[in-house]
Jmol script that loads the backbone (N, CA, C; Angstrom):
load data "model"
ATOM      1  N   UNK A   1      15.779   6.464  -7.547  1.00  0.00           N
ATOM      2  CA  UNK A   1      14.723   6.778  -6.615  1.00  0.00           C
ATOM      3  C   UNK A   1      13.902   5.515  -6.385  1.00  0.00           C
ATOM      4  N   UNK A   2      13.794   5.068  -5.153  1.00  0.00           N
ATOM      5  CA  UNK A   2      13.007   3.865  -4.861  1.00  0.00           C
ATOM      6  C   UNK A   2      11.512   4.128  -5.007  1.00  0.00           C
ATOM      7  N   UNK A   3      10.814   3.115  -5.495  1.00  0.00           N
ATOM      8  CA  UNK A   3       9.362   3.197  -5.673  1.00  0.00           C
ATOM      9  C   UNK A   3       8.722   2.032  -4.921  1.00  0.00           C
ATOM     10  N   UNK A   4       7.771   2.355  -4.072  1.00  0.00           N
ATOM     11  CA  UNK A   4       7.008   1.339  -3.353  1.00  0.00           C
ATOM     12  C   UNK A   4       5.571   1.425  -3.843  1.00  0.00           C
ATOM     13  N   UNK A   5       5.039   0.307  -4.303  1.00  0.00           N
ATOM     14  CA  UNK A   5       3.647   0.254  -4.773  1.00  0.00           C
ATOM     15  C   UNK A   5       2.851  -0.608  -3.801  1.00  0.00           C
ATOM     16  N   UNK A   6       1.711  -0.091  -3.370  1.00  0.00           N
ATOM     17  CA  UNK A   6       0.859  -0.816  -2.443  1.00  0.00           C
ATOM     18  C   UNK A   6      -0.525  -0.945  -3.067  1.00  0.00           C
ATOM     19  N   UNK A   7      -0.939  -2.175  -3.285  1.00  0.00           N
ATOM     20  CA  UNK A   7      -2.288  -2.448  -3.769  1.00  0.00           C
ATOM     21  C   UNK A   7      -3.050  -3.057  -2.597  1.00  0.00           C
ATOM     22  N   UNK A   8      -4.194  -2.468  -2.280  1.00  0.00           N
ATOM     23  CA  UNK A   8      -4.949  -2.930  -1.128  1.00  0.00           C
ATOM     24  C   UNK A   8      -6.432  -2.685  -1.349  1.00  0.00           C
ATOM     25  N   UNK A   9      -7.238  -3.397  -0.555  1.00  0.00           N
ATOM     26  CA  UNK A   9      -8.680  -3.170  -0.635  1.00  0.00           C
ATOM     27  C   UNK A   9      -8.999  -1.715  -0.315  1.00  0.00           C
ATOM     28  N   UNK A  10      -9.961  -1.171  -0.996  1.00  0.00           N
ATOM     29  CA  UNK A  10     -10.416   0.195  -0.733  1.00  0.00           C
ATOM     30  C   UNK A  10     -11.058   0.257   0.648  1.00  0.00           C
ATOM     31  N   UNK A  11     -11.047   1.448   1.233  1.00  0.00           N
ATOM     32  CA  UNK A  11     -11.750   1.640   2.491  1.00  0.00           C
ATOM     33  C   UNK A  11     -10.921   2.228   3.613  1.00  0.00           C
ATOM     34  N   UNK A  12      -9.611   2.387   3.406  1.00  0.00           N
ATOM     35  CA  UNK A  12      -8.806   2.999   4.462  1.00  0.00           C
ATOM     36  C   UNK A  12      -9.041   4.499   4.494  1.00  0.00           C
ATOM     37  N   UNK A  13      -8.936   5.066   5.675  1.00  0.00           N
ATOM     38  CA  UNK A  13      -9.127   6.502   5.842  1.00  0.00           C
ATOM     39  C   UNK A  13      -7.864   7.244   5.413  1.00  0.00           C
ATOM     40  N   UNK A  14      -7.989   8.539   5.148  1.00  0.00           N
ATOM     41  CA  UNK A  14      -6.783   9.326   4.837  1.00  0.00           C
ATOM     42  C   UNK A  14      -5.757   9.262   5.971  1.00  0.00           C
ATOM     43  N   UNK A  15      -6.214   9.202   7.211  1.00  0.00           N
ATOM     44  CA  UNK A  15      -5.292   9.121   8.351  1.00  0.00           C
ATOM     45  C   UNK A  15      -4.522   7.799   8.334  1.00  0.00           C
ATOM     46  N   UNK A  16      -5.207   6.708   7.991  1.00  0.00           N
ATOM     47  CA  UNK A  16      -4.527   5.409   7.897  1.00  0.00           C
ATOM     48  C   UNK A  16      -3.493   5.420   6.775  1.00  0.00           C
ATOM     49  N   UNK A  17      -3.842   6.018   5.651  1.00  0.00           N
ATOM     50  CA  UNK A  17      -2.906   6.081   4.530  1.00  0.00           C
ATOM     51  C   UNK A  17      -1.696   6.951   4.880  1.00  0.00           C
ATOM     52  N   UNK A  18      -1.936   8.043   5.576  1.00  0.00           N
ATOM     53  CA  UNK A  18      -0.844   8.913   5.997  1.00  0.00           C
ATOM     54  C   UNK A  18       0.113   8.159   6.916  1.00  0.00           C
ATOM     55  N   UNK A  19      -0.441   7.408   7.867  1.00  0.00           N
ATOM     56  CA  UNK A  19       0.390   6.622   8.779  1.00  0.00           C
ATOM     57  C   UNK A  19       1.153   5.528   8.029  1.00  0.00           C
ATOM     58  N   UNK A  20       0.492   4.912   7.050  1.00  0.00           N
ATOM     59  CA  UNK A  20       1.133   3.856   6.269  1.00  0.00           C
ATOM     60  C   UNK A  20       2.323   4.390   5.485  1.00  0.00           C
ATOM     61  N   UNK A  21       2.148   5.498   4.762  1.00  0.00           N
ATOM     62  CA  UNK A  21       3.256   6.010   3.956  1.00  0.00           C
ATOM     63  C   UNK A  21       4.402   6.496   4.842  1.00  0.00           C
ATOM     64  N   UNK A  22       4.084   7.016   6.010  1.00  0.00           N
ATOM     65  CA  UNK A  22       5.138   7.432   6.939  1.00  0.00           C
ATOM     66  C   UNK A  22       5.928   6.220   7.407  1.00  0.00           C
ATOM     67  N   UNK A  23       5.226   5.151   7.816  1.00  0.00           N
ATOM     68  CA  UNK A  23       5.887   3.943   8.308  1.00  0.00           C
ATOM     69  C   UNK A  23       6.708   3.265   7.204  1.00  0.00           C
ATOM     70  N   UNK A  24       6.155   3.187   5.994  1.00  0.00           N
ATOM     71  CA  UNK A  24       6.892   2.584   4.885  1.00  0.00           C
ATOM     72  C   UNK A  24       8.158   3.369   4.561  1.00  0.00           C
ATOM     73  N   UNK A  25       8.042   4.683   4.542  1.00  0.00           N
ATOM     74  CA  UNK A  25       9.196   5.533   4.264  1.00  0.00           C
ATOM     75  C   UNK A  25      10.266   5.338   5.322  1.00  0.00           C
ATOM     76  N   UNK A  26       9.881   5.383   6.590  1.00  0.00           N
ATOM     77  CA  UNK A  26      10.844   5.217   7.679  1.00  0.00           C
ATOM     78  C   UNK A  26      11.513   3.845   7.619  1.00  0.00           C
ATOM     79  N   UNK A  27      10.741   2.810   7.330  1.00  0.00           N
ATOM     80  CA  UNK A  27      11.302   1.459   7.252  1.00  0.00           C
ATOM     81  C   UNK A  27      12.291   1.346   6.095  1.00  0.00           C
ATOM     82  N   UNK A  28      11.950   1.926   4.958  1.00  0.00           N
ATOM     83  CA  UNK A  28      12.857   1.860   3.798  1.00  0.00           C
ATOM     84  C   UNK A  28      14.150   2.594   4.100  1.00  0.00           C
ATOM     85  N   UNK A  29      14.044   3.778   4.658  1.00  0.00           N
ATOM     86  CA  UNK A  29      15.235   4.566   4.968  1.00  0.00           C
ATOM     87  C   UNK A  29      16.116   3.825   5.970  1.00  0.00           C
ATOM     88  N   UNK A  30      15.510   3.221   6.992  1.00  0.00           N
ATOM     89  CA  UNK A  30      16.266   2.520   8.025  1.00  0.00           C
ATOM     90  C   UNK A  30      16.963   1.270   7.498  1.00  0.00           C
ATOM     91  N   UNK A  31      16.345   0.582   6.560  1.00  0.00           N
ATOM     92  CA  UNK A  31      16.913  -0.683   6.091  1.00  0.00           C
ATOM     93  C   UNK A  31      17.726  -0.559   4.813  1.00  0.00           C
ATOM     94  N   UNK A  32      17.413   0.416   3.977  1.00  0.00           N
ATOM     95  CA  UNK A  32      18.105   0.535   2.690  1.00  0.00           C
ATOM     96  C   UNK A  32      19.041   1.734   2.612  1.00  0.00           C
ATOM     97  N   UNK A  33      18.990   2.606   3.612  1.00  0.00           N
ATOM     98  CA  UNK A  33      19.913   3.725   3.644  1.00  0.00           C
ATOM     99  C   UNK A  33      19.611   4.852   2.681  1.00  0.00           C
ATOM    100  N   UNK A  34      18.367   4.995   2.303  1.00  0.00           N
ATOM    101  CA  UNK A  34      17.963   6.052   1.381  1.00  0.00           C
ATOM    102  C   UNK A  34      17.583   7.304   2.185  1.00  0.00           C
ATOM    103  N   UNK A  35      17.124   8.323   1.490  1.00  0.00           N
ATOM    104  CA  UNK A  35      16.605   9.513   2.175  1.00  0.00           C
ATOM    105  C   UNK A  35      15.089   9.520   2.050  1.00  0.00           C
ATOM    106  N   UNK A  36      14.393  10.089   3.024  1.00  0.00           N
ATOM    107  CA  UNK A  36      12.925  10.124   2.943  1.00  0.00           C
ATOM    108  C   UNK A  36      12.425  10.811   1.668  1.00  0.00           C
ATOM    109  N   UNK A  37      13.118  11.849   1.245  1.00  0.00           N
ATOM    110  CA  UNK A  37      12.698  12.604   0.067  1.00  0.00           C
ATOM    111  C   UNK A  37      12.779  11.796  -1.222  1.00  0.00           C
ATOM    112  N   UNK A  38      13.609  10.773  -1.239  1.00  0.00           N
ATOM    113  CA  UNK A  38      13.766   9.998  -2.464  1.00  0.00           C
ATOM    114  C   UNK A  38      12.773   8.844  -2.577  1.00  0.00           C
ATOM    115  N   UNK A  39      12.112   8.514  -1.471  1.00  0.00           N
ATOM    116  CA  UNK A  39      11.183   7.381  -1.473  1.00  0.00           C
ATOM    117  C   UNK A  39       9.843   7.806  -2.071  1.00  0.00           C
ATOM    118  N   UNK A  40       9.443   7.139  -3.129  1.00  0.00           N
ATOM    119  CA  UNK A  40       8.165   7.393  -3.787  1.00  0.00           C
ATOM    120  C   UNK A  40       7.212   6.249  -3.450  1.00  0.00           C
ATOM    121  N   UNK A  41       5.970   6.583  -3.105  1.00  0.00           N
ATOM    122  CA  UNK A  41       4.986   5.563  -2.759  1.00  0.00           C
ATOM    123  C   UNK A  41       3.709   5.817  -3.541  1.00  0.00           C
ATOM    124  N   UNK A  42       3.181   4.751  -4.141  1.00  0.00           N
ATOM    125  CA  UNK A  42       1.912   4.826  -4.857  1.00  0.00           C
ATOM    126  C   UNK A  42       0.932   3.882  -4.160  1.00  0.00           C
ATOM    127  N   UNK A  43      -0.181   4.420  -3.718  1.00  0.00           N
ATOM    128  CA  UNK A  43      -1.238   3.616  -3.102  1.00  0.00           C
ATOM    129  C   UNK A  43      -2.347   3.431  -4.125  1.00  0.00           C
ATOM    130  N   UNK A  44      -2.767   2.194  -4.298  1.00  0.00           N
ATOM    131  CA  UNK A  44      -3.851   1.915  -5.231  1.00  0.00           C
ATOM    132  C   UNK A  44      -4.946   1.163  -4.491  1.00  0.00           C
ATOM    133  N   UNK A  45      -6.100   1.800  -4.373  1.00  0.00           N
ATOM    134  CA  UNK A  45      -7.263   1.165  -3.757  1.00  0.00           C
ATOM    135  C   UNK A  45      -7.968   0.305  -4.800  1.00  0.00           C
ATOM    136  N   UNK A  46      -8.268  -0.927  -4.414  1.00  0.00           N
ATOM    137  CA  UNK A  46      -8.931  -1.851  -5.318  1.00  0.00           C
ATOM    138  C   UNK A  46     -10.180  -2.386  -4.633  1.00  0.00           C
ATOM    139  N   UNK A  47     -11.283  -2.324  -5.324  1.00  0.00           N
ATOM    140  CA  UNK A  47     -12.534  -2.860  -4.777  1.00  0.00           C
ATOM    141  C   UNK A  47     -12.442  -4.377  -4.670  1.00  0.00           C
ATOM    142  N   UNK A  48     -13.090  -4.928  -3.657  1.00  0.00           N
ATOM    143  CA  UNK A  48     -13.066  -6.374  -3.467  1.00  0.00           C
ATOM    144  C   UNK A  48     -13.649  -7.113  -4.674  1.00  0.00           C
ATOM    145  N   UNK A  49     -14.537  -6.463  -5.405  1.00  0.00           N
ATOM    146  CA  UNK A  49     -15.113  -7.094  -6.599  1.00  0.00           C
ATOM    147  C   UNK A  49     -14.127  -7.134  -7.760  1.00  0.00           C
ATOM    148  N   UNK A  50     -12.976  -6.462  -7.613  1.00  0.00           N
ATOM    149  CA  UNK A  50     -11.949  -6.452  -8.644  1.00  0.00           C
ATOM    150  C   UNK A  50     -10.701  -7.227  -8.231  1.00  0.00           C
ATOM    151  N   UNK A  51     -10.794  -8.005  -7.161  1.00  0.00           N
ATOM    152  CA  UNK A  51      -9.653  -8.747  -6.627  1.00  0.00           C
ATOM    153  C   UNK A  51     -10.091 -10.182  -6.422  1.00  0.00           C
ATOM    154  N   UNK A  52      -9.296 -11.130  -6.847  1.00  0.00           N
ATOM    155  CA  UNK A  52      -9.657 -12.542  -6.669  1.00  0.00           C
ATOM    156  C   UNK A  52      -8.433 -13.362  -6.310  1.00  0.00           C
ATOM    157  N   UNK A  53      -8.658 -14.456  -5.622  1.00  0.00           N
ATOM    158  CA  UNK A  53      -7.618 -15.436  -5.372  1.00  0.00           C
ATOM    159  C   UNK A  53      -8.275 -16.802  -5.310  1.00  0.00           C
ATOM    160  N   UNK A  54      -7.584 -17.787  -5.811  1.00  0.00           N
ATOM    161  CA  UNK A  54      -8.131 -19.130  -5.816  1.00  0.00           C
ATOM    162  C   UNK A  54      -9.389 -19.256  -6.656  1.00  0.00           C
ATOM    163  N   UNK A  55      -9.538 -18.383  -7.645  1.00  0.00           N
ATOM    164  CA  UNK A  55     -10.700 -18.444  -8.523  1.00  0.00           C
ATOM    165  C   UNK A  55     -11.963 -17.852  -7.939  1.00  0.00           C
ATOM    166  N   UNK A  56     -11.844 -17.144  -6.816  1.00  0.00           N
ATOM    167  CA  UNK A  56     -13.022 -16.569  -6.151  1.00  0.00           C
ATOM    168  C   UNK A  56     -12.781 -15.086  -5.913  1.00  0.00           C
ATOM    169  N   UNK A  57     -13.795 -14.276  -6.263  1.00  0.00           N
ATOM    170  CA  UNK A  57     -13.699 -12.838  -5.983  1.00  0.00           C
ATOM    171  C   UNK A  57     -13.675 -12.614  -4.478  1.00  0.00           C
ATOM    172  N   UNK A  58     -12.882 -11.651  -4.053  1.00  0.00           N
ATOM    173  CA  UNK A  58     -12.801 -11.321  -2.638  1.00  0.00           C
ATOM    174  C   UNK A  58     -14.149 -10.864  -2.101  1.00  0.00           C
ATOM    175  N   UNK A  59     -14.953 -10.254  -2.950  1.00  0.00           N
ATOM    176  CA  UNK A  59     -16.278  -9.791  -2.522  1.00  0.00           C
ATOM    177  C   UNK A  59     -17.218 -10.950  -2.224  1.00  0.00           C
ATOM    178  N   UNK A  60     -16.882 -12.159  -2.687  1.00  0.00           N
ATOM    179  CA  UNK A  60     -17.733 -13.325  -2.452  1.00  0.00           C
ATOM    180  C   UNK A  60     -17.264 -14.145  -1.252  1.00  0.00           C
ATOM    181  N   UNK A  61     -16.124 -13.784  -0.705  1.00  0.00           N
ATOM    182  CA  UNK A  61     -15.598 -14.507   0.457  1.00  0.00           C
ATOM    183  C   UNK A  61     -16.185 -13.911   1.728  1.00  0.00           C
ATOM    184  N   UNK A  62     -16.336 -14.733   2.724  1.00  0.00           N
ATOM    185  CA  UNK A  62     -16.932 -14.300   3.994  1.00  0.00           C
ATOM    186  C   UNK A  62     -16.058 -13.553   4.889  1.00  0.00           C
TER     187      UNK A  62
END
end "model"
wireframe off; spacefill off
backbone 0.3
color backbone group
């Protein structure tokens, strides 16, 4: 069973998440030949204060 993990900044609406998981599922099925029922997706919302790159918290970037 394929697993797709998405880590992203918090703040997306339930409608955006619904559209995202639908698009990811369709793309996986089209390219990897799986079935929609077998595709598992985990969405993890992360606050900008808990994400950093280049030694700087995302919450401190403009």
